[in-house]
C-alpha positions in Angstrom: -38.2 9.0 -72.6 -41.0 10.0 -75.3 -40.1 14.2 -75.3 -40.3 15.3 -78.8 -37.5 18.2 -78.8 -33.9 18.2 -76.9 -32.3 21.1 -75.4 -28.2 21.3 -75.7 -26.3 21.4 -71.9 -27.1 25.0 -70.5 -24.4 26.4 -67.4 -26.0 29.7 -66.9 -24.8 30.1 -62.9 -20.9 30.9 -63.6 -21.5 32.6 -67.2 -19.7 35.7 -67.0 -18.2 37.7 -69.9 -14.8 36.9 -69.3 -15.3 32.5 -68.8 -17.9 32.6 -71.5 -15.9 31.3 -74.3 -14.7 28.9 -72.0 -18.2 27.7 -70.7 -19.3 27.2 -74.2 -16.6 24.5 -74.7 -18.1 22.9 -71.6 -21.4 23.0 -72.3 -20.8 21.8 -75.9 -18.9 18.8 -74.7 -21.2 17.7 -72.2 -24.1 18.0 -74.7 -22.3 15.8 -77.6 -21.5 13.3 -74.7 -24.8 13.2 -73.4 -26.5 13.1 -76.8 -24.2 10.2 -77.9 -24.9 8.4 -74.2 -28.9 8.6 -74.6 -29.0 8.0 -78.7 -29.8 11.4 -79.4 -29.2 12.9 -82.5 -27.7 16.5 -82.0 -29.1 18.1 -85.4 -32.5 17.4 -83.7 -31.6 19.9 -80.6 -33.7 22.9 -80.3 -31.3 25.8 -79.1 -32.9 28.0 -76.4 -34.1 31.4 -76.5 -31.6 33.9 -75.8 -34.2 35.9 -73.4 -35.2 32.7 -71.6 -36.3 32.8 -67.9 -34.1 30.6 -66.0 -36.9 29.2 -64.1 -38.3 28.7 -67.6 -35.3 27.1 -68.5 -34.5 24.7 -65.7 -38.2 23.3 -65.8 -37.8 22.6 -69.5 -39.3 18.9 -70.4 -36.8 18.7 -72.9 -33.6 19.6 -70.9 -30.3 17.7 -71.1 -28.6 19.6 -68.6 -28.6 22.6 -66.7 -27.2 24.0 -63.2 -29.1 25.9 -61.1 -29.0 27.1 -57.5 -29.4 24.6 -54.2 -32.6 26.8 -52.9 -34.3 26.8 -55.9 -33.5 23.5 -55.7 -35.1 22.7 -52.7 -37.7 25.0 -52.9 -39.5 26.3 -56.6 -37.8 23.4 -58.3 -38.8 20.4 -56.2 -40.1 17.5 -57.7 -40.0 20.0 -61.4 -36.1 18.5 -62.1 -34.2 15.7 -61.6 -30.9 16.0 -59.4 -27.8 14.2 -61.4 -25.0 15.8 -59.0 -22.2 18.7 -58.5 -19.1 20.1 -59.8 -16.2 20.2 -57.3 -14.5 23.5 -57.7 -11.0 24.8 -56.7 -11.9 27.5 -54.8 -11.0 28.9 -51.1 -14.3 27.3 -48.5 -14.9 24.4 -51.5 -14.1 20.4 -50.5 -15.2 17.5 -53.0 -18.9 19.0 -53.9 -19.3 21.6 -51.3 -19.2 24.6 -51.1 -19.8 28.0 -49.1 -20.1 31.5 -48.9 -17.2 34.4 -48.2 -18.8 37.0 -46.1 -16.6 39.8 -47.7 -16.8 43.5 -46.9 -14.5 46.7 -47.8 -10.8 45.8 -47.5 -10.8 49.5 -45.6 -13.5 48.7 -43.2 -13.2 48.7 -39.3 -14.9 45.2 -39.4 -13.6 42.2 -37.8 -16.0 39.8 -36.5 -19.9 38.8 -37.7 -20.8 40.7 -34.3 -18.9 43.9 -35.3 -21.8 44.0 -38.8 -24.9 44.5 -35.9 -26.1 48.1 -38.1 -24.6 47.9 -41.2 -25.9 47.7 -44.0 -26.2 44.4 -46.5 -26.9 43.4 -49.9 -27.4 40.1 -51.4 -28.1 39.0 -54.7 -31.8 37.7 -54.4 -34.5 35.8 -52.0 -33.7 32.6 -53.9 -30.2 32.7 -53.6 -28.1 29.8 -51.3 -25.1 31.2 -51.1 -26.1 35.0 -50.9 -29.3 34.6 -48.8 -29.5 31.2 -47.2 -26.5 30.9 -45.6 -25.9 34.9 -44.6 -29.3 34.6 -43.2 -28.2 31.0 -41.5 -24.6 32.5 -39.9 -26.3 35.7 -38.3 -29.5 34.2 -37.0 -28.2 33.6 -33.6 -26.2 37.1 -33.3 -29.6 39.1 -34.4 -31.2 37.7 -31.2 -35.2 37.2 -32.7 -34.5 41.3 -34.0 -33.1 43.0 -37.5 -29.7 42.6 -37.4 -28.6 45.1 -40.6 -29.7 49.1 -40.6 -30.8 47.7 -44.4 -30.7 45.2 -46.5 -31.1 45.8 -50.4 -31.4 43.2 -53.1 -28.4 43.9 -56.1 -29.6 41.0 -59.2 -25.8 39.3 -58.4 -23.1 38.4 -56.7 -20.9 41.3 -58.9 -23.4 43.6 -57.9 -23.4 42.6 -54.1 -19.4 43.3 -54.8 -19.4 46.2 -56.5 -21.9 47.5 -53.6 -19.8 46.9 -50.8 -16.4 48.1 -52.9 -18.2 51.8 -54.0 -19.5 52.3 -50.2 -23.2 51.6 -51.3 -23.3 48.6 -49.0 -21.0 47.3 -46.1 -21.5 43.8 -46.4 -22.4 40.5 -48.8 -22.3 36.8 -48.9 -20.4 35.9 -52.4 -20.4 32.2 -53.5 -16.9 30.6 -53.3 -16.2 30.1 -56.5 -17.9 33.8 -57.6 -15.4 34.6 -55.2 -12.6 32.8 -56.4 -13.3 33.7 -59.9 -13.6 37.3 -59.1 -10.0 37.0 -57.8 -8.8 36.4 -61.1 -11.3 37.4 -63.6 -11.7 40.8 -61.9 -8.8 41.9 -59.2 -9.4 45.6 -59.1 -12.9 45.0 -58.1 -11.0 42.4 -55.4 -8.8 44.7 -54.8 -10.8 46.8 -52.5 -12.9 43.7 -50.5 -11.7 41.3 -48.1 -13.2 38.1 -47.2 -14.5 38.4 -43.5 -15.5 34.8 -42.6 -17.3 31.9 -44.1 -20.6 30.4 -43.9 -21.6 26.9 -43.2 -20.9 24.6 -46.1 -23.9 23.0 -48.8 -23.4 21.3 -51.3 -22.6 22.9 -54.7 -24.9 24.5 -57.4 -26.8 21.0 -58.4 -26.6 19.7 -62.4 -30.1 19.0 -63.0 -32.0 17.7 -66.0 -35.4 16.6 -67.1 -37.7 14.8 -64.9 -38.7 12.8 -67.9 -35.3 11.1 -67.9 -35.2 7.4 -66.3 -32.9 6.5 -63.5 -31.0 4.4 -66.2 -30.7 7.5 -68.2 -29.8 9.4 -65.1 -27.0 7.7 -64.4 -25.6 7.8 -68.4 -26.2 11.4 -68.6 -23.8 11.1 -65.0 -21.6 9.2 -66.5 -21.4 11.4 -69.0 -20.4 14.1 -67.1 -17.7 12.4 -65.7 -16.1 11.2 -68.7 -16.1 15.0 -70.2 -14.3 16.4 -67.1 -11.3 13.7 -67.2 -10.9 14.2 -71.1 -7.5 16.5 -71.8 -9.8 18.8 -74.6 -11.9 20.1 -71.5 -9.0 20.7 -68.9 -8.3 24.6 -70.0 -12.0 25.5 -69.9 -12.0 23.5 -66.5 -9.4 25.5 -65.5 -10.2 28.7 -66.1 -13.7 27.7 -64.6 -12.1 26.5 -61.2 -13.6 22.9 -61.8 -11.9 19.8 -60.9 -13.9 17.0 -60.7 -17.6 15.8 -60.2 -19.7 14.4 -57.7 -22.9 12.6 -58.1 -25.1 12.9 -55.6 -29.0 12.5 -54.1 -31.3 15.3 -53.2 -31.1 13.9 -49.5 -28.0 15.6 -49.7 -29.4 19.0 -49.9 -31.7 18.4 -46.7 -28.5 20.9 -45.0 -29.9 23.9 -47.2 -33.7 23.2 -45.4 -31.9 23.2 -42.0 -30.3 26.3 -42.6 -33.3 27.5 -43.2 -35.4 26.0 -40.5 -32.1 26.6 -37.3 -32.7 30.2 -38.2 -36.5 30.8 -38.0 -36.2 28.9 -34.8 -33.5 31.1 -33.8 -36.5 33.9 -34.5 -34.3 35.1 -37.6 -36.8 34.0 -40.6 -35.9 36.6 -42.8 -32.4 38.5 -43.8 -33.2 41.9 -42.4 
């Protein structure tokens, strides 16, 4: 490893204000353990810029560890980052390192099946999201029959914004990351009380932990071992419980081909764009 500057661990994907303290605890523990494993002095780490773009963060050559989404990992980040694995979450729809999306509607809505959603209004967090876009597109592809399925589709900018849009009647449906849905149920009960899960999408590997491509296979194995060690420590138990984390699985890039298969299957069914 020849990079002159290293960056501390950053876990941005579920970093809500309500769980920010727990996220910082886990980031610090992972940073210390990885630095120890790779013989890096923590005092030499360069802090992240507060407003850094996520793609710049993910592709930083000094990245020790960060979490991204499976869709960017299989698309814009392909070949630009190295995979370590994925956390295992305690949430409905999650098993081992796999997760899904909960397709949610207003609690008072008449919708009972996916077919009932024909002609409704959808909200999604962003076009580069596995949970909010790709999984929903895949779930509806056959029902769409080669034509637009929704009356309208609006990009919200985030899962919480999508949930709010449905709760407030600005949208009828959204696909929400199962971990976000679990966190919202505990951290934002007033929001979730006006919503319900209609069904869930197919599973895919969870949001991947990635590192710089500059690290060797041996170093990546040390990083994986460091994560497993931190996730077994009593000192991080409270933070892991609050973040719905129950373990870690080492994965390989081929595990994420299911995301590409979901995209291909939707296109083959005549539904290449969520519409």
